[in-house]
C-alpha positions in Angstrom: -31.4 -41.2 5.4 -33.9 -43.6 7.0 -37.5 -43.0 6.1 -38.5 -42.8 9.8 -36.0 -40.0 10.4 -37.0 -38.1 7.3 -40.7 -38.3 8.3 -39.8 -37.1 11.8 -37.9 -34.1 10.4 -40.8 -33.3 8.1 -43.2 -33.3 11.0 -40.8 -31.4 13.3 -40.2 -28.6 10.8 -43.5 -28.5 9.0 -44.5 -25.1 10.6 -41.0 -23.9 11.4 -39.3 -20.8 10.0 -35.9 -22.7 9.9 -34.4 -23.0 6.5 -31.8 -25.7 6.0 -30.5 -28.5 3.8 -28.9 -31.9 4.6 -26.6 -33.0 1.8 -24.7 -36.3 1.4 -21.0 -35.4 1.8 -19.9 -37.9 -0.8 -22.5 -37.6 -3.6 -23.8 -34.1 -2.7 -27.4 -35.3 -3.2 -30.1 -33.8 -1.1 -31.2 -36.0 1.8 -33.5 -33.4 3.4 -34.7 -29.9 2.6 -36.8 -28.1 5.2 -40.4 -27.1 4.2 -39.5 -23.4 4.7 -36.7 -23.7 2.1 -38.9 -25.6 -0.3 -41.3 -22.7 -0.1 -38.7 -20.1 -0.6 -37.2 -21.8 -3.7 -40.7 -22.7 -5.1 -39.6 -26.4 -5.3 -41.9 -29.4 -5.7 -41.4 -31.7 -2.8 -41.1 -34.8 -5.1 -38.3 -33.1 -7.1 -36.5 -31.8 -4.1 -35.7 -35.4 -3.0 -34.0 -36.4 -6.2 -31.6 -33.6 -7.0 -28.0 -32.6 -6.2 -27.0 -29.5 -4.4 -25.4 -28.3 -7.6 -28.9 -28.4 -9.3 -29.8 -25.5 -7.0 -26.7 -23.4 -7.8 -26.1 -21.2 -10.9 -22.3 -21.6 -11.2 -20.2 -24.6 -12.3 -19.6 -27.3 -9.7 -15.9 -26.6 -9.4 -16.5 -23.1 -8.1 -18.1 -24.5 -4.9 -15.9 -27.5 -4.2 -13.3 -25.5 -2.2 -15.7 -24.3 0.4 -17.5 -27.7 0.5 -14.2 -29.5 1.1 -13.2 -27.0 3.7 -16.4 -27.7 5.7 -15.7 -31.4 5.5 -12.2 -31.0 6.9 -13.0 -28.3 9.5 -15.7 -27.4 12.0 -17.7 -24.9 9.9 -17.5 -22.1 7.4 -19.7 -19.0 6.7 -20.8 -18.7 3.1 -22.6 -16.3 0.9 -24.0 -18.0 -2.3 -26.7 -17.4 -4.9 -29.3 -20.2 -5.3 -31.7 -20.9 -8.2 -35.4 -21.0 -7.7 -37.6 -23.2 -9.8 -38.3 -20.3 -12.2 -34.5 -19.8 -12.6 -34.5 -16.5 -10.6 -31.7 -15.9 -8.2 -31.8 -15.6 -4.4 -28.8 -14.9 -2.2 -28.4 -16.7 1.1 -25.9 -16.2 3.9 -25.5 -19.6 5.6 -23.3 -21.6 7.9 -21.9 -24.8 6.3 -20.8 -27.6 8.7 -20.4 -31.4 8.8 -22.8 -33.7 10.6 -22.5 -37.5 11.1 -25.0 -40.3 11.6 -23.1 -43.1 13.4 -25.9 -45.6 12.9 -25.9 -45.4 9.1 -22.2 -44.5 9.0 -23.2 -41.5 6.9 -21.8 -38.0 6.8 -23.8 -34.9 5.9 -23.2 -31.3 4.9 -25.5 -29.1 6.9 -26.5 -25.8 5.2 -28.0 -23.6 8.0 -29.6 -20.6 6.1 -29.7 -17.2 7.8 -33.2 -15.8 8.2 -31.9 -12.6 6.5 -31.8 -13.0 2.7 -32.2 -10.9 -0.4 -34.0 -11.6 -3.7 -34.5 -9.7 -6.9 -38.2 -10.3 -6.9 -40.5 -7.4 -7.4 -42.2 -8.0 -4.0 -38.9 -8.0 -2.2 -37.8 -4.8 -4.0 -40.9 -3.0 -2.9 -40.5 -4.2 0.6 -36.9 -3.1 0.7 -37.7 0.2 -0.8 -40.4 0.8 1.8 -38.0 -0.3 4.6 -35.3 2.0 3.3 -37.7 5.0 3.3 -38.8 4.2 6.8 -35.1 3.9 7.9 -34.3 7.2 6.3 -37.1 8.9 8.3 -35.8 7.3 11.5 -32.2 8.3 10.7 -33.3 11.8 9.9 -34.4 12.3 13.5 -31.1 11.2 15.0 -28.4 13.5 16.2 -25.5 11.5 14.7 -23.6 11.9 11.5 -23.7 8.6 9.5 -21.5 8.2 6.4 -20.7 5.2 4.2 -17.1 5.2 2.9 -14.9 2.8 0.9 -11.6 1.5 2.2 -9.8 4.7 1.0 -12.2 6.9 3.0 -14.0 8.2 0.0 -17.7 9.0 0.8 -20.1 6.7 -0.9 -23.3 7.8 0.8 -24.5 10.1 3.6 -27.5 9.7 5.8 -29.9 12.7 5.5 -29.2 14.1 9.0 -29.5 17.9 9.2 -29.1 18.5 13.0 -25.6 17.1 13.4 -23.4 20.1 14.3 -20.1 18.9 12.7 -21.7 18.4 9.3 -23.4 21.8 9.5 -20.0 23.3 9.9 -18.1 21.0 7.5 -20.3 20.1 4.5 -19.7 16.5 3.4 -20.6 15.3 -0.1 -20.3 12.1 -2.1 -16.8 11.6 -3.5 -15.2 13.7 -0.7 -12.4 12.3 1.5 -14.1 12.0 4.8 -11.1 13.0 7.0 -10.0 15.9 5.0 -10.8 18.4 7.7 -8.5 16.7 10.3 -4.8 17.2 10.9 -2.2 15.0 9.2 -1.5 12.7 12.2 -5.2 11.9 12.7 -5.7 11.3 8.9 -2.9 8.7 9.0 -4.3 7.1 12.1 -7.8 6.9 10.8 -6.7 5.6 7.3 -5.0 2.7 9.2 -8.1 2.2 11.3 -10.2 1.7 8.1 -7.7 -1.0 6.9 -7.7 -2.7 10.3 -11.4 -2.6 10.5 -11.9 -4.3 7.1 -9.0 -6.8 7.5 -10.3 -8.1 10.9 -14.0 -7.3 10.3 -14.0 -5.6 13.8 -15.8 -2.5 15.0 -13.5 0.2 16.3 -14.0 3.6 18.0 -11.9 6.7 17.8 -12.1 10.1 19.5 -11.1 13.5 18.4 -11.6 17.2 19.4 -12.5 19.9 16.8 -12.8 23.6 17.3 -16.0 25.2 16.1 -16.8 28.9 16.7 -13.9 29.2 19.2 -15.2 26.3 21.3 -13.7 22.8 21.5 -16.1 19.9 20.7 -15.5 16.2 21.5 -16.5 13.6 18.9 -16.5 9.9 18.7 -16.3 8.0 15.4 -17.5 4.4 15.3 -16.0 2.4 12.4 -18.4 -0.5 11.5 -17.3 -2.8 8.6 -20.2 -3.8 6.3 -20.2 -7.5 5.6 -20.7 -8.1 1.9 -19.7 -10.9 -0.5 -16.2 -10.8 -1.8 -17.0 -9.6 -5.3 -18.6 -6.4 -3.9 -16.9 -3.2 -2.9 -15.6 -3.1 0.7 -17.5 -0.5 2.7 -17.4 0.9 6.2 -20.1 2.8 8.1 -18.8 5.7 10.1 -21.1 7.0 12.9 -20.1 10.4 14.3 -21.4 11.2 17.8 -21.1 14.6 19.6 -19.8 13.7 23.0 -19.2 17.2 24.3 -22.1 17.5 26.7 -21.7 13.9 27.9 -18.0 14.4 28.5 -18.7 17.6 30.5 -21.2 15.7 32.7 -18.7 12.9 33.1 -16.0 15.4 34.2 -18.5 16.8 36.8 -19.0 13.4 38.2 -15.3 12.7 38.4 -14.8 16.1 40.2 -17.5 15.1 42.7 -15.8 11.8 43.3 -12.4 13.6 43.6 -13.6 16.1 46.2 -15.3 13.3 48.2 -11.9 11.6 48.3 -10.2 14.9 49.3 -12.6 15.1 52.3 -11.7 11.6 53.4 -7.9 12.2 53.1 -7.9 15.7 54.6 -9.5 14.4 57.8 -6.2 12.6 58.5 -3.9 15.2 57.1 -4.2 17.7 60.0 -2.6 15.1 62.4 0.1 14.2 59.9 1.0 17.9 59.4 0.9 18.6 63.2 3.6 16.0 63.9 6.4 17.6 61.8 5.2 21.0 62.8 5.6 20.2 66.5 9.0 18.7 65.8 10.1 21.9 64.0 8.9 24.1 66.9 10.7 22.0 69.5 13.9 22.2 67.6 13.5 25.9 67.1 12.8 26.3 70.8 16.0 24.4 71.6 18.0 26.6 69.3 16.6 29.9 70.7 16.1 29.1 74.4 18.9 26.8 75.2 21.3 28.9 73.2 23.3 26.3 71.5 26.5 27.8 70.2 28.2 24.8 68.6 28.0 25.4 64.8 27.7 21.7 64.0 24.8 21.2 66.5 23.1 24.4 65.2 23.4 23.0 61.6 21.9 19.6 62.7 18.9 21.3 64.4 18.3 23.5 61.3 18.4 20.4 59.1 15.7 18.8 61.3 13.6 22.0 61.0 14.0 22.0 57.2 13.0 18.3 56.9 9.9 18.9 58.9 8.9 21.9 56.8 9.6 20.0 53.6 7.3 17.2 54.8 4.5 19.7 55.5 5.1 21.3 52.0 4.9 17.9 50.2 1.7 16.9 51.9 0.0 20.3 51.2 1.2 20.2 47.5 -0.1 16.7 47.1 -3.5 17.7 48.4 -3.6 20.8 46.1 -2.5 18.7 43.1 -5.4 16.3 43.8 -7.9 19.1 43.7 -6.6 20.9 40.6 -8.4 20.8 37.2 -7.3 17.8 35.1 -5.8 18.0 31.7 -8.0 16.6 28.9 -4.9 15.3 26.9 -3.2 12.0 27.5 0.5 11.9 28.3 3.1 9.1 28.3 3.9 8.6 32.0 5.5 6.0 34.2 3.0 3.9 36.1 5.4 4.1 39.1 5.1 7.9 39.1 1.3 7.5 39.5 1.8 4.9 42.2 4.2 7.1 44.3 2.0 10.2 44.0 -1.2 8.5 45.1 0.6 6.6 47.9 1.9 9.9 49.4 -1.6 10.9 50.7 -3.0 7.4 51.1 -0.3 6.3 53.5 -1.2 9.2 55.8 -4.9 8.1 55.9 -3.9 4.5 56.6 -1.5 5.5 59.4 -4.3 7.5 61.1 -6.6 4.5 61.0 -4.0 2.1 62.3 -3.9 0.2 58.9 -0.6 -1.2 57.6 0.1 0.2 54.1 2.5 -1.4 51.6 3.3 -0.9 48.0 5.2 -2.9 45.5 6.2 -2.4 41.8 7.4 -5.0 39.3 10.7 -4.4 37.4 11.1 -2.8 33.9 7.6 -1.3 33.8 6.8 0.3 30.4 5.0 3.6 30.0 1.3 4.1 29.6 -0.5 6.9 27.7 -3.2 8.1 30.0 -4.8 11.2 31.7 -2.7 10.4 34.7 -4.7 12.5 37.1 -7.8 10.3 36.3 -5.8 7.1 37.0 -4.5 8.5 40.2 -8.0 9.4 41.2 -9.2 5.8 40.5 -6.4 4.4 42.7 -7.2 6.8 45.5 -10.9 6.0 45.3 -10.3 2.3 45.5 -7.9 2.6 48.5 -10.3 5.0 50.3 -13.0 2.3 49.9 -10.6 -0.2 51.4 -9.8 2.1 54.3 -13.5 2.7 55.0 -14.2 -1.1 54.8 -11.4 -1.9 57.3 -12.0 0.9 59.7 -15.8 0.2 60.0 -15.4 -3.6 60.7 -17.1 -4.7 63.9 -15.3 -6.5 65.6 -12.2 -4.8 64.2 -9.8 -6.7 62.0 -6.6 -7.8 63.7 -3.6 -6.5 61.8 -5.5 -4.6 59.1 -3.5 -4.0 55.9 -3.7 -2.6 52.4 -1.3 -3.3 49.6 -1.1 -1.3 46.4 1.1 -2.4 43.5 1.9 -2.5 39.8 2.9 -5.4 37.7 3.3 -6.2 34.0 1.2 -9.1 32.8 0.2 -10.7 29.5 -3.5 -11.4 28.9 -5.3 -12.2 25.7 -2.0 -11.9 23.8 -1.6 -8.3 24.9 0.7 -6.7 27.5 -0.9 -4.8 30.3 0.2 -2.7 33.2 -1.9 -3.8 36.1 -2.5 -1.7 39.2 -3.7 -3.8 42.2 -5.3 -2.7 45.5 -5.7 -5.6 48.0 -7.0 -5.5 51.6 -7.9 -8.0 54.3 -11.2 -6.3 55.1 -14.7 -7.7 55.2 -14.9 -8.6 51.5 -18.2 -8.6 49.5 -21.0 -11.1 49.1 -21.8 -12.3 45.6 -24.9 -10.1 45.6 -23.0 -7.0 46.5 -20.2 -7.9 44.0 -22.7 -8.2 41.2 -23.9 -4.7 41.9 -20.6 -3.0 42.7 -20.3 -1.1 39.5 -23.9 0.1 39.3 -24.3 3.9 39.6 -25.7 5.0 43.0 -25.3 1.5 44.5 -23.7 1.8 48.0 -23.5 -0.2 51.2 -22.7 3.0 53.1 -25.8 5.1 52.5 -26.1 6.0 56.2 -22.5 7.1 56.2 -23.0 9.5 53.2 -21.8 7.0 50.6 -22.7 8.3 47.1 -22.5 5.0 45.1 -20.7 6.8 42.3 -17.0 6.0 43.0 -16.7 2.6 41.4 -19.1 3.3 38.5 -17.1 6.4 37.6 -13.8 4.6 38.0 -15.0 1.9 35.6 -15.9 4.5 33.0 -12.5 6.2 33.3 -10.7 2.9 32.9 -12.9 1.9 29.9 -12.3 5.2 28.3 -8.5 4.3 28.5 -9.2 1.0 26.7 -8.6 -0.9 29.9 -10.6 -2.9 32.4 -11.2 -3.0 36.1 -11.9 -6.3 37.9 -13.0 -6.9 41.5 -12.1 -10.2 43.2 -13.7 -10.6 46.6 -15.0 -13.2 49.1 -17.3 -12.4 52.0 -15.2 -12.2 55.1 -11.8 -12.7 53.4 -11.0 -9.3 51.8 -11.0 -7.7 48.4 -8.6 -7.3 45.5 -9.2 -4.8 42.7 -7.1 -5.1 39.5 -6.9 -2.2 37.0 -5.7 -3.2 33.5 -4.2 -0.5 31.2 -2.7 -1.2 27.8 1.1 -0.9 27.4 2.4 1.8 25.1 4.2 -0.5 22.7 7.0 1.8 21.6 8.1 2.2 25.2 8.4 -1.6 25.7 10.8 -3.6 23.7 
């Protein structure tokens, strides 16, 4: 490394907390060590410029070559090594190892970017960690969560000292216990697999279950958080239990409020739709009684018309009653087409009353989805009602207003999704409105009794189903909402 460059780096990082090394990729000699790292390792500056990286490592050279060569042939690698201080004590660093090149000198370097989080075995650090652990325990003790550390088999290794968490008051958990022992067999199998997936992919996962305590059902979430440790240490997972009972109850109240707001919008157009078949039935009945038709075939034809009118009225009323009923808390395997048809039944009536063309489409071979289908139906209805309001309130009115609702099967991020779409040619949204669309209580219809809850609740419902809801809109050109729900794999071959 050129002296000018080294002097510049010295000056640049003299008061910096960045800890890093630059090592020659061929000889593995140090070209530069940041002042912060010199201080941590208790090195003398003169010595630090004449040593190899292996002089700072406690193990034989061969044990590090695989990772060093990997970094030279790839973009970067995360490492966890122990380093030697000048007094031969050990300090563990997590660091990113990558390759850097200097085109002017035709040199290649290995860049050790040390994480600012590191552990030592010094007495000072032990005292600091002990103090921090005690402080952390006091903080955790005030929380209303259950926190447990388990190994990959689900055996409890440690428990946070939390005494207010209801589930652990009812089910005492101790070290050495199997953490899922109190659940039924299906959940035990599922959660064991989740532990393995969590560790193999180092990904955080969340699961939900219901448990009966004192004749009442309580809803709980478990968050599976893998604990990153070096390979030679035991693999551990932190489980955070959260009581979601009250939060879910409030969520259901919000969903109910959104539901009844939609019912009000739809019911306004339903009277007209019921009146038409009713008038048809009365006219046919009048013809049958007053005119006195005696031909049996004509009588039969008139009775069929009366029956068809009555069935139409019945279907509309039943659909409205279904929309208002209490939803099931369990998820069922249903056809997405079933949800589309059910929601379309009432929405088509509202569109017809407002003079809006209503279309629906469905792709072929749609797989099943495991959902609380009444909630998904409610999200669809809410989105279409929003589109109806936007179109009907345009000034000047849109020529040939239309709404199309559909379902398709798409692949996104290497996963298969059933996608419900709601598209209109209404006024669209500005970027400012689009950015705020999912915010609770945000509405552009405040003077028209808009609550601003519909889209925020819809997003929460879809997120709870491990899906996503996306709005695509341009001011003056209309809006398209896409609702992504994961495919139930065993129904789709």
